[in-house]
C-alpha angles and dihedrals in degrees: 000000000000125000093251092053091049092053092049091050093052092049093052092047090055091049092052092051090052092050091050091054091050091050092049090051094051093046091052092047091048093053093048098046104029093102094051101042120092116249097255092052089047090055092049092049091050092051091049091049092049090050091053091048091052091050090047091051092051092050091047091053089048092052094043092062126076114273112261111249114238116237111265115263113248112270117227110242116254114251115259121226123214112221113229120205116261113246112235104211095186107032115196115257124226115260111248113244108228114242116242114266112248113221109230112221117210119251116254112269101252090193096052119140094047113157134184126330107270093194144323130214126207091179096248096130111062093186091074090066138055106251130181143160126211140148091264101044146342140210113202133172112210140132091016093303139101106219124196113195126182121193099167115071116239094028126133121200130184136180122204128204111231098218158075115020108226130201110170114016150122115238129183133180135172120238121200119195120215100160120015137123143163114345095354107129143204138165154126127306118212135184090017109189094173139336088282102038122064146090115272120206101204134197124179130199092252088074096259133128138193144155124249129193109215115199124174088347094305119114125217125183112248089174119017124226117302125186111237130189089210095059113091116241098222137319139354095043145122133208138168115229120204133185124189113194129183119161110311094341123093128179124197131212141185119198089350091303120122116245110172147322129239128189114202125153098195101096118031101173144006146123131288134258145162132225145186130200134194112213100165132045096274132092119257129213123180128168127201126205145159101038114186129175126196132191118247110211106171139031120250132200116289109256 
């Protein structure tokens, strides 16, 4: 029961008690004076008493029942709250999916088909090479080296090995530069038919390389100049030259790294040689050592 209902109930109960007292008073007065009152007054008193009894009965029935519950007071709606998104200060980053590993296949062996060592030369026997000394240039075998020195600008000197005649082979030799700059050149001669007919594997001191076909003393480019990271750019420097020859096909290497391929059917066989050339106005000195020649017994795929 609410507080308001309780207060109303107590008020009605007090009112009923008051009515009862009034009724009791009139009944008592009626009994005491009924013999002395005239008939019309008696009737009025009786009607008044009955009216009071009816009112008392109604109040009694009202009080005998359960108090009527007051309708609930309207409840104020609860405040609603708008949810705001939470700020993620350090959002997670996506996990990188590793890229598939690419299997690296080895490069074809451009020197495949190598057989036994045909010979090696540590430059101990000077008679195997053309040697000479002049005011312009010199070719000397000493201390396990063949040294070509040019003192006169514009001079070319070469030294040829007298034997053996080679057809299919792989030859390599190490060149050491003491004096060399710019377009000064040096290199390895292969399939030498005479002092004026051969192939010339050329390097210059600008770090370039090419192949020349020399016929009757005139040179023609079989492969034009290529810049190579293996060719020294001036002195001091050292590089290993290699030539693989099989039939009309020749492959060229520096420091065991493939450089290029040339196919030329003019010279099929010959001996070996080395050369140096002064192009500028400065002297040139190049030494050659550790010559080795291998047999080539089978063809390999063209690189």
